[in-house]
Steps between C-alpha positions, in 0.01 A plus 500: 500500500198324350175678415153349519180648359164440665237420236130546576218285360483725190873449427589855609823569685397659830818473707870428459734393778869419528631174643861421588658265248611272783135438592442340159769235531384141540694232686726457195585870487291562186258794476140376511215738414250296702693576819464871424129462431450326835693774678294771327178344626644488851617863489184646346209334676242695297621326182338166587273506189765641266796348318863599521726484195870575492593793279834627375605857574717489188224342290723198431201268533121535474533786252502799733529586865153436642417835658176611661235574239631251245338169415636148504423292193508144630486345153806688376656509850579872471425829669372777274310827499123473464356522150503874417179499294242239404588281200877537539695174478820378663759440226871430550508639852302820443143620458405564137218726384244352259570555131 
């Protein structure tokens, strides 16, 4: 099963759906994320203005499983919790408090 996170215009994860792996296979039998994204838009009509990004339940790619309430950092291509307090920085995969 493949998981896709719906990302709103503020980069917040607002929905996660599951797609059958077979639905991601292109004509060469290779998994293609863009096929999943297209299917997500077809299945969730209200997502027309949002993006869909594949996420890994095991966290094997994009840092963490993109669950509702998390944010997607497009620059780093990861899902993460929101900054806990102002002035914290993202260092080596975790939020760090100011010194």
